[in-house]
C-alpha positions as CSV (number, residue, x, y, z in Angstrom):
1,M,-53.6,-86.6,13.8
2,P,-55.0,-89.5,13.3
3,V,-57.6,-89.7,11.0
4,N,-60.6,-91.6,13.1
5,V,-60.4,-88.7,14.5
6,V,-61.4,-85.7,12.7
7,K,-64.5,-85.0,10.4
8,V,-64.5,-82.4,7.6
9,S,-67.9,-82.4,6.0
10,L,-69.6,-80.1,3.5
11,C,-71.1,-77.1,6.4
12,K,-74.8,-78.1,6.4
13,D,-76.8,-74.4,7.8
14,S,-78.8,-72.7,5.4
15,R,-76.0,-69.7,5.4
16,C,-73.2,-71.6,4.2
17,P,-72.5,-71.1,0.0
18,C,-72.7,-74.8,-0.5
19,S,-75.6,-75.5,-2.2
20,N,-73.2,-77.0,-5.3
21,W,-71.3,-79.2,-3.6
22,I,-71.6,-82.1,-3.1
23,D,-69.4,-85.6,-0.5
24,N,-69.1,-87.9,-2.5
25,K,-68.4,-90.1,0.5
26,D,-64.8,-91.0,-1.6
27,G,-62.8,-88.3,0.7
28,Y,-63.3,-85.2,-2.8
29,F,-65.5,-82.7,-2.6
30,Y,-67.1,-82.1,-6.0
31,Y,-68.6,-79.0,-7.6
32,K,-71.9,-79.5,-9.5
33,Q,-72.3,-76.6,-11.9
34,V,-70.3,-75.8,-14.4
35,L,-68.4,-72.7,-13.2
36,D,-67.4,-69.8,-17.0
37,C,-63.7,-68.5,-17.2
38,K,-62.5,-67.3,-13.9
39,A,-65.7,-67.5,-12.1
40,K,-64.8,-68.0,-8.5
41,T,-66.9,-70.6,-6.3
42,Q,-66.9,-71.5,-1.8
43,L,-66.9,-74.0,-0.2
44,S,-67.1,-73.7,3.1
45,I,-66.5,-77.0,5.9
46,H,-66.9,-77.9,9.0
47,I,-64.3,-79.7,11.1
48,C,-64.9,-81.8,13.8
49,L,-62.9,-83.3,16.3
50,D,-64.4,-86.9,18.0
51,G,-64.5,-86.1,21.9
52,P,-63.8,-89.6,23.2
53,K,-60.8,-89.9,21.1
54,T,-58.8,-86.4,21.5
55,V,-56.5,-87.4,24.7
56,N,-54.4,-85.5,25.9
57,A,-52.3,-86.0,23.8
58,Y,-54.6,-83.0,21.7
59,Q,-53.5,-80.5,24.1
60,G,-52.0,-77.3,22.8
61,K,-51.3,-79.4,18.7
62,T,-51.9,-77.6,16.1
63,Y,-54.4,-79.0,12.5
64,V,-53.3,-78.2,9.4
65,L,-56.0,-78.6,6.6
66,K,-54.5,-79.0,3.1
67,G,-56.1,-78.5,0.0
68,T,-56.0,-79.9,-4.0
69,L,-58.1,-78.4,-6.5
70,E,-59.0,-80.5,-9.9
71,A,-60.7,-79.8,-12.6
72,V,-61.7,-80.8,-16.3
73,Q,-64.2,-79.9,-18.3
74,A,-67.9,-80.9,-17.8
75,S,-68.7,-81.9,-21.5
76,N,-67.5,-85.4,-23.6
77,H,-68.8,-86.9,-19.9
78,A,-65.3,-85.9,-18.6
79,P,-65.9,-85.9,-14.6
80,Y,-67.4,-89.5,-15.0
81,H,-64.1,-90.4,-17.2
82,E,-62.1,-89.0,-15.3
83,W,-63.4,-89.7,-11.2
84,H,-66.2,-91.9,-12.2
85,V,-68.6,-89.4,-10.4
86,E,-72.4,-89.1,-12.1
87,L,-72.0,-85.2,-12.0
88,F,-73.5,-84.6,-15.6
89,G,-74.3,-87.8,-16.3
90,R,-73.2,-91.3,-17.5
91,P,-72.0,-92.1,-21.1
């Protein structure tokens, strides 16, 4: 399925546990808190198809969403140095 047909975004519903996640509009979602060792978090997303662009060729097809996790230390501005995001400030 072409990328321009599918939009993936953070859940904005108040019942979704996504308040600690941000969409940096670079294709990644970032968790903006420090997680303790063995801690868990939940990511809730919406996946929407652009109706007019999903022609009959998409009927009966399956969409597969795959994810990758990356982690760095929170100290010493590591997110900024590794990913160029200012989650914990700029050095």
